[in-house]
Jmol script that loads the backbone (N, CA, C; Angstrom):
load data "model"
ATOM      1  N   MET A   1      -3.739 -18.012  -9.778  1.00  0.00           N
ATOM      2  CA  MET A   1      -3.215 -16.539  -9.644  1.00  0.00           C
ATOM      3  C   MET A   1      -2.349 -16.134 -10.734  1.00  0.00           C
ATOM      4  N   PRO A   2      -2.721 -14.892 -11.287  1.00  0.00           N
ATOM      5  CA  PRO A   2      -2.255 -14.370 -12.430  1.00  0.00           C
ATOM      6  C   PRO A   2      -0.592 -14.012 -12.124  1.00  0.00           C
ATOM      7  N   THR A   3      -0.019 -14.054 -13.244  1.00  0.00           N
ATOM      8  CA  THR A   3       1.572 -13.730 -13.117  1.00  0.00           C
ATOM      9  C   THR A   3       1.791 -12.307 -13.728  1.00  0.00           C
ATOM     10  N   LEU A   4       2.487 -11.514 -13.055  1.00  0.00           N
ATOM     11  CA  LEU A   4       2.988 -10.175 -13.457  1.00  0.00           C
ATOM     12  C   LEU A   4       4.558 -10.175 -13.560  1.00  0.00           C
ATOM     13  N   SER A   5       4.842  -9.862 -14.723  1.00  0.00           N
ATOM     14  CA  SER A   5       6.345  -9.664 -15.028  1.00  0.00           C
ATOM     15  C   SER A   5       6.683  -8.300 -14.952  1.00  0.00           C
ATOM     16  N   ILE A   6       7.749  -7.773 -14.217  1.00  0.00           N
ATOM     17  CA  ILE A   6       8.199  -6.374 -14.060  1.00  0.00           C
ATOM     18  C   ILE A   6       9.613  -6.297 -14.175  1.00  0.00           C
ATOM     19  N   ARG A   7      10.192  -5.217 -14.549  1.00  0.00           N
ATOM     20  CA  ARG A   7      11.601  -5.080 -14.607  1.00  0.00           C
ATOM     21  C   ARG A   7      11.941  -4.305 -13.344  1.00  0.00           C
ATOM     22  N   LEU A   8      12.999  -4.595 -12.677  1.00  0.00           N
ATOM     23  CA  LEU A   8      13.570  -3.999 -11.521  1.00  0.00           C
ATOM     24  C   LEU A   8      14.928  -3.287 -11.818  1.00  0.00           C
ATOM     25  N   PRO A   9      15.191  -2.328 -11.280  1.00  0.00           N
ATOM     26  CA  PRO A   9      16.514  -1.756 -11.242  1.00  0.00           C
ATOM     27  C   PRO A   9      17.363  -2.633 -10.377  1.00  0.00           C
ATOM     28  N   ALA A  10      18.648  -2.724 -10.628  1.00  0.00           N
ATOM     29  CA  ALA A  10      19.606  -3.547 -10.076  1.00  0.00           C
ATOM     30  C   ALA A  10      19.733  -3.462  -8.542  1.00  0.00           C
ATOM     31  N   ASN A  11      19.459  -2.172  -7.906  1.00  0.00           N
ATOM     32  CA  ASN A  11      19.538  -2.140  -6.511  1.00  0.00           C
ATOM     33  C   ASN A  11      18.168  -2.795  -5.856  1.00  0.00           C
ATOM     34  N   LEU A  12      17.042  -2.816  -6.536  1.00  0.00           N
ATOM     35  CA  LEU A  12      15.841  -3.468  -5.955  1.00  0.00           C
ATOM     36  C   LEU A  12      16.028  -4.994  -6.200  1.00  0.00           C
ATOM     37  N   GLU A  13      16.533  -5.421  -7.390  1.00  0.00           N
ATOM     38  CA  GLU A  13      16.705  -6.832  -7.498  1.00  0.00           C
ATOM     39  C   GLU A  13      17.561  -7.281  -6.394  1.00  0.00           C
ATOM     40  N   THR A  14      18.723  -6.630  -6.142  1.00  0.00           N
ATOM     41  CA  THR A  14      19.619  -7.021  -5.097  1.00  0.00           C
ATOM     42  C   THR A  14      18.915  -7.129  -3.684  1.00  0.00           C
ATOM     43  N   PHE A  15      18.114  -6.067  -3.520  1.00  0.00           N
ATOM     44  CA  PHE A  15      17.231  -6.163  -2.323  1.00  0.00           C
ATOM     45  C   PHE A  15      16.562  -7.351  -2.111  1.00  0.00           C
ATOM     46  N   VAL A  16      15.570  -7.643  -3.259  1.00  0.00           N
ATOM     47  CA  VAL A  16      14.744  -8.744  -3.163  1.00  0.00           C
ATOM     48  C   VAL A  16      15.585 -10.034  -2.997  1.00  0.00           C
ATOM     49  N   GLU A  17      16.610 -10.254  -3.532  1.00  0.00           N
ATOM     50  CA  GLU A  17      17.575 -11.316  -3.393  1.00  0.00           C
ATOM     51  C   GLU A  17      18.075 -11.625  -2.169  1.00  0.00           C
ATOM     52  N   THR A  18      18.386 -10.451  -1.361  1.00  0.00           N
ATOM     53  CA  THR A  18      18.902 -10.321  -0.050  1.00  0.00           C
ATOM     54  C   THR A  18      17.745 -10.828   0.838  1.00  0.00           C
ATOM     55  N   MET A  19      16.560 -10.372   0.698  1.00  0.00           N
ATOM     56  CA  MET A  19      15.371 -10.735   1.484  1.00  0.00           C
ATOM     57  C   MET A  19      15.101 -12.312   1.346  1.00  0.00           C
ATOM     58  N   VAL A  20      15.231 -12.832   0.382  1.00  0.00           N
ATOM     59  CA  VAL A  20      15.031 -14.205   0.254  1.00  0.00           C
ATOM     60  C   VAL A  20      16.378 -15.070   0.958  1.00  0.00           C
ATOM     61  N   LYS A  21      17.469 -14.526   0.623  1.00  0.00           N
ATOM     62  CA  LYS A  21      18.751 -15.153   1.180  1.00  0.00           C
ATOM     63  C   LYS A  21      18.635 -15.212   2.699  1.00  0.00           C
ATOM     64  N   ASN A  22      18.030 -13.981   3.407  1.00  0.00           N
ATOM     65  CA  ASN A  22      18.112 -13.756   4.844  1.00  0.00           C
ATOM     66  C   ASN A  22      16.736 -14.453   5.336  1.00  0.00           C
ATOM     67  N   GLY A  23      15.910 -15.072   4.627  1.00  0.00           N
ATOM     68  CA  GLY A  23      14.808 -15.897   5.025  1.00  0.00           C
ATOM     69  C   GLY A  23      13.713 -14.940   5.424  1.00  0.00           C
ATOM     70  N   ILE A  24      13.609 -13.708   5.052  1.00  0.00           N
ATOM     71  CA  ILE A  24      12.427 -12.954   5.187  1.00  0.00           C
ATOM     72  C   ILE A  24      11.311 -13.437   4.541  1.00  0.00           C
ATOM     73  N   ALA A  25      11.477 -13.987   3.203  1.00  0.00           N
ATOM     74  CA  ALA A  25      10.466 -14.512   2.535  1.00  0.00           C
ATOM     75  C   ALA A  25      11.081 -15.749   1.796  1.00  0.00           C
ATOM     76  N   PRO A  26      10.131 -16.754   1.435  1.00  0.00           N
ATOM     77  CA  PRO A  26      10.665 -18.030   0.855  1.00  0.00           C
ATOM     78  C   PRO A  26      11.073 -17.697  -0.621  1.00  0.00           C
ATOM     79  N   ASN A  27      10.570 -16.801  -1.351  1.00  0.00           N
ATOM     80  CA  ASN A  27      11.034 -16.610  -2.652  1.00  0.00           C
ATOM     81  C   ASN A  27      10.739 -15.156  -3.092  1.00  0.00           C
ATOM     82  N   LYS A  28      11.273 -14.821  -4.387  1.00  0.00           N
ATOM     83  CA  LYS A  28      11.190 -13.436  -4.753  1.00  0.00           C
ATOM     84  C   LYS A  28       9.710 -13.034  -4.823  1.00  0.00           C
ATOM     85  N   ALA A  29       8.918 -13.757  -5.489  1.00  0.00           N
ATOM     86  CA  ALA A  29       7.356 -13.380  -5.478  1.00  0.00           C
ATOM     87  C   ALA A  29       6.742 -12.976  -4.312  1.00  0.00           C
ATOM     88  N   GLU A  30       7.151 -13.732  -3.170  1.00  0.00           N
ATOM     89  CA  GLU A  30       6.647 -13.410  -1.759  1.00  0.00           C
ATOM     90  C   GLU A  30       7.135 -12.123  -1.219  1.00  0.00           C
ATOM     91  N   VAL A  31       8.353 -11.884  -1.564  1.00  0.00           N
ATOM     92  CA  VAL A  31       8.908 -10.468  -1.217  1.00  0.00           C
ATOM     93  C   VAL A  31       8.063  -9.296  -1.799  1.00  0.00           C
ATOM     94  N   VAL A  32       7.820  -9.478  -3.157  1.00  0.00           N
ATOM     95  CA  VAL A  32       7.104  -8.475  -3.964  1.00  0.00           C
ATOM     96  C   VAL A  32       5.622  -8.588  -3.334  1.00  0.00           C
ATOM     97  N   ARG A  33       4.919  -9.668  -2.945  1.00  0.00           N
ATOM     98  CA  ARG A  33       3.489  -9.718  -2.468  1.00  0.00           C
ATOM     99  C   ARG A  33       3.656  -8.979  -1.129  1.00  0.00           C
ATOM    100  N   GLN A  34       4.593  -9.241  -0.294  1.00  0.00           N
ATOM    101  CA  GLN A  34       4.572  -8.666   0.991  1.00  0.00           C
ATOM    102  C   GLN A  34       4.824  -7.041   0.853  1.00  0.00           C
ATOM    103  N   ALA A  35       5.577  -6.800   0.041  1.00  0.00           N
ATOM    104  CA  ALA A  35       5.853  -5.315  -0.121  1.00  0.00           C
ATOM    105  C   ALA A  35       4.468  -4.635  -0.667  1.00  0.00           C
ATOM    106  N   LEU A  36       3.902  -5.163  -1.631  1.00  0.00           N
ATOM    107  CA  LEU A  36       2.555  -4.514  -2.159  1.00  0.00           C
ATOM    108  C   LEU A  36       1.512  -4.504  -1.013  1.00  0.00           C
ATOM    109  N   ILE A  37       1.491  -5.611  -0.168  1.00  0.00           N
ATOM    110  CA  ILE A  37       0.534  -5.624   0.815  1.00  0.00           C
ATOM    111  C   ILE A  37       0.835  -4.482   1.887  1.00  0.00           C
ATOM    112  N   SER A  38       2.104  -4.236   2.280  1.00  0.00           N
ATOM    113  CA  SER A  38       2.525  -3.281   3.047  1.00  0.00           C
ATOM    114  C   SER A  38       2.260  -1.967   2.507  1.00  0.00           C
ATOM    115  N   TYR A  39       2.486  -1.670   1.141  1.00  0.00           N
ATOM    116  CA  TYR A  39       2.119  -0.492   0.562  1.00  0.00           C
ATOM    117  C   TYR A  39       0.628  -0.179   0.654  1.00  0.00           C
ATOM    118  N   ALA A  40      -0.242  -1.219   0.276  1.00  0.00           N
ATOM    119  CA  ALA A  40      -1.590  -0.977   0.341  1.00  0.00           C
ATOM    120  C   ALA A  40      -2.122  -0.504   1.809  1.00  0.00           C
ATOM    121  N   GLU A  41      -1.512  -1.384   2.772  1.00  0.00           N
ATOM    122  CA  GLU A  41      -1.980  -0.982   4.129  1.00  0.00           C
ATOM    123  C   GLU A  41      -1.425   0.582   4.385  1.00  0.00           C
ATOM    124  N   LYS A  42      -0.279   0.926   4.105  1.00  0.00           N
ATOM    125  CA  LYS A  42      -0.004   2.207   4.383  1.00  0.00           C
ATOM    126  C   LYS A  42      -0.734   3.369   3.665  1.00  0.00           C
ATOM    127  N   GLN A  43      -1.174   3.034   2.378  1.00  0.00           N
ATOM    128  CA  GLN A  43      -2.093   3.739   1.752  1.00  0.00           C
ATOM    129  C   GLN A  43      -3.526   4.017   2.482  1.00  0.00           C
ATOM    130  N   ALA A  44      -3.982   2.804   3.037  1.00  0.00           N
ATOM    131  CA  ALA A  44      -5.258   2.884   3.778  1.00  0.00           C
ATOM    132  C   ALA A  44      -5.090   3.825   5.077  1.00  0.00           C
ATOM    133  N   ILE A  45      -3.971   3.589   5.703  1.00  0.00           N
ATOM    134  CA  ILE A  45      -3.830   4.365   6.812  1.00  0.00           C
ATOM    135  C   ILE A  45      -3.755   5.861   6.442  1.00  0.00           C
ATOM    136  N   ALA A  46      -2.941   6.277   5.391  1.00  0.00           N
ATOM    137  CA  ALA A  46      -2.884   7.531   4.986  1.00  0.00           C
ATOM    138  C   ALA A  46      -4.404   8.138   4.577  1.00  0.00           C
ATOM    139  N   SER A  47      -5.109   7.307   4.052  1.00  0.00           N
ATOM    140  CA  SER A  47      -6.494   7.926   3.610  1.00  0.00           C
ATOM    141  C   SER A  47      -7.276   8.175   4.933  1.00  0.00           C
ATOM    142  N   VAL A  48      -7.121   7.269   5.926  1.00  0.00           N
ATOM    143  CA  VAL A  48      -7.926   7.476   7.256  1.00  0.00           C
ATOM    144  C   VAL A  48      -7.504   8.543   7.863  1.00  0.00           C
ATOM    145  N   LEU A  49      -6.082   8.870   8.138  1.00  0.00           N
ATOM    146  CA  LEU A  49      -5.566  10.042   8.606  1.00  0.00           C
ATOM    147  C   LEU A  49      -5.914  11.161   7.849  1.00  0.00           C
ATOM    148  N   GLN A  50      -5.977  11.285   6.606  1.00  0.00           N
ATOM    149  CA  GLN A  50      -6.516  12.527   5.893  1.00  0.00           C
ATOM    150  C   GLN A  50      -7.774  12.690   6.199  1.00  0.00           C
ATOM    151  N   ALA A  51      -8.716  11.697   6.212  1.00  0.00           N
ATOM    152  CA  ALA A  51     -10.085  11.867   6.483  1.00  0.00           C
ATOM    153  C   ALA A  51     -10.262  12.462   7.979  1.00  0.00           C
ATOM    154  N   GLU A  52      -9.527  12.035   8.905  1.00  0.00           N
ATOM    155  CA  GLU A  52      -9.680  12.523  10.375  1.00  0.00           C
ATOM    156  C   GLU A  52      -9.230  13.998  10.333  1.00  0.00           C
ATOM    157  N   GLN A  53      -8.139  14.448   9.521  1.00  0.00           N
ATOM    158  CA  GLN A  53      -7.573  15.726   9.437  1.00  0.00           C
ATOM    159  C   GLN A  53      -8.660  16.721   8.927  1.00  0.00           C
ATOM    160  N   GLU A  54      -9.408  16.156   7.827  1.00  0.00           N
ATOM    161  CA  GLU A  54     -10.466  16.859   7.042  1.00  0.00           C
ATOM    162  C   GLU A  54     -11.570  17.115   8.173  1.00  0.00           C
ATOM    163  N   ILE A  55     -11.937  16.140   9.096  1.00  0.00           N
ATOM    164  CA  ILE A  55     -12.928  16.304  10.096  1.00  0.00           C
ATOM    165  C   ILE A  55     -12.472  17.352  11.103  1.00  0.00           C
ATOM    166  N   ARG A  56     -11.344  17.449  11.574  1.00  0.00           N
ATOM    167  CA  ARG A  56     -10.771  18.338  12.606  1.00  0.00           C
ATOM    168  C   ARG A  56     -10.728  19.731  11.847  1.00  0.00           C
ATOM    169  N   ASP A  57     -10.500  19.763  10.510  1.00  0.00           N
ATOM    170  CA  ASP A  57     -10.414  21.112   9.750  1.00  0.00           C
ATOM    171  C   ASP A  57     -11.825  21.612   9.582  1.00  0.00           C
ATOM    172  N   GLY A  58     -12.867  20.835   9.699  1.00  0.00           N
ATOM    173  CA  GLY A  58     -14.347  21.247   9.452  1.00  0.00           C
ATOM    174  C   GLY A  58     -14.655  21.054   7.919  1.00  0.00           C
ATOM    175  N   ASP A  59     -13.865  20.258   7.382  1.00  0.00           N
ATOM    176  CA  ASP A  59     -14.237  19.885   5.802  1.00  0.00           C
ATOM    177  C   ASP A  59     -15.116  18.751   5.784  1.00  0.00           C
ATOM    178  N   VAL A  60     -16.258  18.850   6.387  1.00  0.00           N
ATOM    179  CA  VAL A  60     -17.203  17.674   6.270  1.00  0.00           C
ATOM    180  C   VAL A  60     -18.509  18.088   5.673  1.00  0.00           C
ATOM    181  N   LEU A  61     -19.333  17.007   5.204  1.00  0.00           N
ATOM    182  CA  LEU A  61     -20.653  17.453   4.725  1.00  0.00           C
ATOM    183  C   LEU A  61     -21.669  17.008   5.865  1.00  0.00           C
ATOM    184  N   SER A  62     -22.572  17.840   5.929  1.00  0.00           N
ATOM    185  CA  SER A  62     -23.689  17.340   6.963  1.00  0.00           C
ATOM    186  C   SER A  62     -25.044  17.781   6.206  1.00  0.00           C
ATOM    187  N   GLY A  63     -26.043  17.072   6.839  1.00  0.00           N
ATOM    188  CA  GLY A  63     -27.374  17.440   6.301  1.00  0.00           C
ATOM    189  C   GLY A  63     -27.951  15.963   5.623  1.00  0.00           C
ATOM    190  N   ASP A  64     -29.070  16.380   4.956  1.00  0.00           N
ATOM    191  CA  ASP A  64     -29.701  15.347   4.306  1.00  0.00           C
ATOM    192  C   ASP A  64     -29.106  14.717   3.152  1.00  0.00           C
ATOM    193  N   ILE A  65     -28.635  13.482   3.063  1.00  0.00           N
ATOM    194  CA  ILE A  65     -27.830  12.886   1.865  1.00  0.00           C
ATOM    195  C   ILE A  65     -28.405  13.071   0.712  1.00  0.00           C
ATOM    196  N   LYS A  66     -29.788  12.934   0.690  1.00  0.00           N
ATOM    197  CA  LYS A  66     -30.522  13.143  -0.582  1.00  0.00           C
ATOM    198  C   LYS A  66     -30.370  14.594  -1.334  1.00  0.00           C
ATOM    199  N   LYS A  67     -30.219  15.428  -0.378  1.00  0.00           N
ATOM    200  CA  LYS A  67     -30.137  16.823  -0.805  1.00  0.00           C
ATOM    201  C   LYS A  67     -28.627  17.224  -1.321  1.00  0.00           C
ATOM    202  N   LEU A  68     -27.723  16.576  -0.542  1.00  0.00           N
ATOM    203  CA  LEU A  68     -26.319  16.654  -0.697  1.00  0.00           C
ATOM    204  C   LEU A  68     -26.003  16.164  -2.185  1.00  0.00           C
ATOM    205  N   PHE A  69     -26.684  15.068  -2.609  1.00  0.00           N
ATOM    206  CA  PHE A  69     -26.528  14.510  -3.968  1.00  0.00           C
ATOM    207  C   PHE A  69     -27.125  15.612  -4.967  1.00  0.00           C
TER     208      PHE A  69
END
end "model"
wireframe off; spacefill off
backbone 0.3
color backbone group
């Protein structure tokens, strides 16, 4: 697994350390992994909700896919 090194502001570093101290994650890397997974899930949900809204608004394509291209 590749390693990514990033700088965090003091408040986020404290947050990460607190998460480990409270047993939310076994180490700092796992806190960041969990945060990124959560962020990716939220983005996926937002995309689905936006697509559903576009359908409700009538912003959809219909017809022959070859002609649409």
